[in-house]
C-alpha positions as CSV (number, residue, x, y, z in Angstrom):
1,M,6.5,119.7,313.8
2,R,7.2,119.0,317.5
3,K,10.5,118.4,319.3
4,T,9.3,114.9,320.1
5,D,8.8,114.0,316.4
6,I,11.2,112.0,314.3
7,V,12.3,113.1,310.8
8,V,13.7,110.8,308.1
9,G,15.4,112.2,305.0
10,V,14.7,110.2,301.8
11,D,15.6,110.4,298.1
12,G,14.2,107.1,296.8
13,S,17.6,105.3,296.9
14,P,17.9,101.8,298.5
15,A,19.8,103.5,301.4
16,S,16.9,105.8,302.1
17,W,14.4,102.9,302.1
18,D,16.5,101.3,304.8
19,A,16.4,104.6,306.7
20,L,12.7,104.8,306.3
21,Y,12.2,101.3,307.6
22,W,14.4,102.0,310.7
23,A,12.7,105.4,311.3
24,V,9.2,103.8,311.3
25,H,10.1,101.3,313.9
26,E,11.9,104.0,316.0
27,A,8.8,106.2,315.8
28,Y,6.7,103.3,317.0
29,R,9.0,102.7,320.0
30,W,8.8,106.4,321.0
31,R,5.1,106.7,320.1
32,A,6.2,109.7,318.0
33,D,5.0,111.2,314.8
34,L,7.2,110.6,311.7
35,H,8.0,113.1,309.1
36,V,9.3,111.8,305.8
37,V,11.2,114.6,304.0
38,T,13.0,114.9,300.7
39,V,15.2,117.7,299.4
40,D,16.0,116.0,296.1
41,T,14.6,118.4,293.5
42,R,14.5,115.5,291.0
43,S,12.1,113.6,293.2
44,T,8.5,113.7,292.3
45,D,5.5,114.1,294.6
46,D,4.5,110.5,293.5
47,R,7.8,109.1,294.8
48,L,7.4,110.8,298.2
49,A,3.8,109.7,298.4
50,R,4.7,106.1,297.6
51,M,7.3,106.0,300.4
52,V,4.9,107.5,302.9
53,A,2.2,105.0,301.9
54,D,4.6,102.1,302.3
55,A,5.7,103.4,305.7
56,R,2.1,103.6,306.8
57,R,1.5,100.1,305.8
58,L,4.5,99.0,307.7
59,E,3.2,100.5,311.0
60,P,-0.4,101.8,310.8
61,S,-0.4,103.1,314.3
62,V,2.3,105.7,313.6
63,R,1.2,109.1,312.2
64,I,3.3,109.6,309.1
65,T,3.4,112.7,306.9
66,G,5.5,113.6,303.8
67,H,7.2,117.0,303.1
68,L,9.2,118.3,300.2
69,I,11.8,120.8,301.4
70,R,13.2,123.0,298.7
71,G,16.8,124.3,299.1
72,G,17.8,122.1,302.1
73,G,17.1,123.1,305.6
74,V,16.8,119.6,307.0
75,A,19.7,120.1,309.4
76,A,17.9,123.1,311.0
77,L,14.8,121.1,311.9
78,R,14.0,120.7,315.6
79,C,12.9,117.2,316.4
80,R,13.8,114.2,318.5
81,M,16.2,112.9,315.9
82,L,17.1,113.0,312.2
83,V,17.4,109.7,310.3
84,V,19.3,109.4,307.0
85,G,20.5,106.5,304.9
86,G,24.0,105.6,303.8
87,A,27.0,107.9,304.2
88,G,26.9,110.2,301.2
89,G,27.3,113.9,301.0
90,F,23.8,114.6,302.3
91,S,24.2,112.4,305.3
92,A,27.6,114.0,306.1
93,E,26.2,117.5,305.9
94,I,23.3,116.6,308.2
95,A,25.6,114.9,310.7
96,A,28.0,117.9,310.7
97,H,25.4,120.6,311.2
98,A,22.3,119.2,312.9
99,T,21.7,120.2,316.5
100,V,19.8,117.0,317.3
101,P,20.9,113.4,317.2
102,V,21.5,112.1,313.7
103,V,21.1,108.4,312.9
104,V,23.0,107.1,309.8
105,V,21.3,103.8,308.9
106,R,23.9,101.5,307.4
107,G,25.0,97.9,307.7
108,R,22.8,95.3,309.2
109,L,19.7,96.1,311.3
110,G,20.4,93.9,314.3
111,S,17.8,92.5,316.6
112,E,16.9,94.1,319.9
113,E,18.7,91.3,321.6
114,S,21.9,92.8,320.4
115,P,23.6,95.4,322.6
116,I,23.8,99.1,322.1
117,V,27.4,100.3,322.0
118,I,28.3,103.7,323.3
119,G,31.7,105.3,322.7
120,V,32.9,107.3,325.7
121,D,36.0,109.5,326.1
122,G,35.2,112.1,328.7
123,S,34.1,114.7,326.2
124,A,30.8,116.6,326.4
125,G,29.7,114.7,323.3
126,A,30.3,111.4,324.9
127,E,28.3,112.5,328.0
128,A,25.4,113.3,325.7
129,A,25.9,109.9,323.9
130,L,25.5,108.1,327.3
131,A,22.3,110.0,328.1
132,V,20.7,109.3,324.7
133,G,22.1,105.7,324.4
134,L,20.8,104.6,327.7
135,G,17.4,106.1,326.9
136,E,17.4,104.0,323.7
137,A,18.4,100.9,325.7
138,R,15.6,101.5,328.2
139,L,13.1,101.8,325.4
140,R,14.2,98.7,323.7
141,G,15.0,96.6,326.7
142,S,18.6,96.2,325.5
143,T,21.9,95.9,327.2
144,V,24.7,98.5,326.8
145,I,28.4,98.3,326.2
146,A,30.2,101.6,327.2
147,A,33.6,101.4,325.5
148,F,36.6,103.6,326.1
149,A,39.4,103.1,323.6
150,Y,42.1,105.6,324.8
151,G,44.8,104.8,322.3
152,S,47.6,106.1,324.4
153,A,48.5,107.1,328.0
154,G,48.4,110.7,326.9
155,H,44.6,110.7,326.3
156,P,43.1,113.9,327.8
157,W,40.6,112.0,330.0
158,L,43.5,110.2,331.8
159,G,45.4,113.3,332.9
160,R,49.1,113.2,332.9
161,P,50.6,110.0,331.4
162,L,51.2,107.2,333.8
163,G,52.8,103.9,333.2
164,G,51.7,100.3,332.3
165,G,48.8,98.9,334.3
166,S,48.2,102.2,336.0
167,V,46.9,103.7,332.8
168,H,44.4,100.9,332.3
169,C,43.2,101.3,335.9
170,S,42.8,105.0,335.4
171,A,40.8,104.4,332.2
172,Y,38.6,101.9,334.0
173,A,38.0,104.3,336.8
174,A,37.2,107.1,334.4
175,V,34.6,105.0,332.6
176,E,32.9,103.8,335.8
177,T,32.7,107.4,337.1
178,A,31.1,108.6,333.9
179,V,28.6,105.7,333.7
180,T,27.5,105.6,337.3
181,P,25.2,108.7,337.3
182,W,23.5,107.4,334.2
183,Q,23.2,103.9,335.6
184,D,21.5,105.4,338.6
185,K,19.0,107.1,336.3
186,F,18.4,103.9,334.3
187,P,18.8,101.2,336.9
188,W,17.0,98.6,334.8
189,V,19.5,98.9,332.0
190,S,22.4,96.5,332.2
191,V,25.7,98.3,331.4
192,E,29.0,96.6,330.7
193,T,32.1,98.8,330.6
194,M,35.3,98.1,328.6
195,T,38.6,99.9,328.2
196,T,41.4,99.2,325.8
197,A,44.6,100.9,324.7
198,E,43.7,100.4,321.1
199,Q,42.5,103.3,318.8
200,P,38.8,104.1,319.0
201,L,38.0,103.7,315.3
202,P,38.9,100.0,314.9
203,V,37.5,99.2,318.4
204,L,34.1,100.8,317.8
205,T,34.0,99.4,314.2
206,G,34.6,95.9,315.6
207,L,32.0,96.2,318.3
208,S,29.4,97.5,315.8
209,S,29.5,94.1,314.0
210,H,27.5,92.6,317.0
211,A,25.5,95.7,317.9
212,Q,22.0,97.0,317.0
213,L,23.1,100.6,317.4
214,L,26.4,102.5,317.9
215,V,26.1,105.8,319.7
216,V,28.9,108.4,319.7
217,G,29.4,112.1,320.3
218,A,29.8,114.4,317.3
219,Q,33.0,115.8,318.7
220,G,35.7,114.5,321.0
221,H,38.0,116.7,323.0
222,D,38.9,118.7,319.9
223,A,35.9,120.9,319.2
224,S,37.5,122.7,316.3
225,E,35.5,120.7,313.8
226,S,31.7,120.3,313.6
227,L,32.1,116.6,313.2
228,G,35.1,114.7,314.6
229,S,37.2,112.3,312.6
230,V,36.0,109.1,314.4
231,P,32.2,109.7,313.9
232,A,32.8,110.8,310.4
233,R,34.7,107.6,309.6
234,L,32.2,105.4,311.5
235,M,29.5,106.7,309.1
236,H,31.4,104.7,306.4
237,R,32.7,101.8,308.3
238,A,30.3,100.7,311.0
239,H,28.4,97.5,310.6
240,C,25.2,98.8,312.2
241,P,23.3,102.1,312.3
242,V,25.3,105.0,313.9
243,M,23.7,107.6,316.1
244,I,25.8,110.9,316.3
245,V,24.9,113.0,319.3
246,R,25.7,116.6,320.4
């Protein structure tokens, strides 16, 4: 397995079929090999073989192989990204411990005419989300919405609390400053920025209803947990696939 390959975890459930469908198309975009893996000890080789065969029929140009991994270990795989379906315990474990981007496929699979939404908040995870999200947009020919929902004037990215309109101006300037270097690297990607004093979870959930992909950092400014509360909840609430980046 190479670092440029894509891995999708499956168990035969409807959610894992959705993940497989998404991963096949993503592998086609990246011209990457796709590895279909299962850690479900109840799964049979026949089930895995059937999913691999269906994936190959879906996109014959993608090289697709199947693997049965006993005892877990998916989160430790080195690849371009890990793709999982739904938001159950397996998906949560992968999202919390993987060192590569994790895509939780849920909700509707929007068209490539829909924007990619990236949550930004000045954290290292958000910076990584910008890099990966704009790379996805370049590949798909999609537009980007970089959204900063700061919640209150005391947000760490805004420095000391200011008042009224000054807070919004500071938030807008922070987003523009964060986005500009990546816009310079991807000049052909159209990026819209937005700021709001609302809380990030409802804002990003709302934006996801019109997005093809939502990209967020695994951790915000509080790095005490391996997976922040916002990405953890988006796994259950978003209306489109969620990519969690470190």
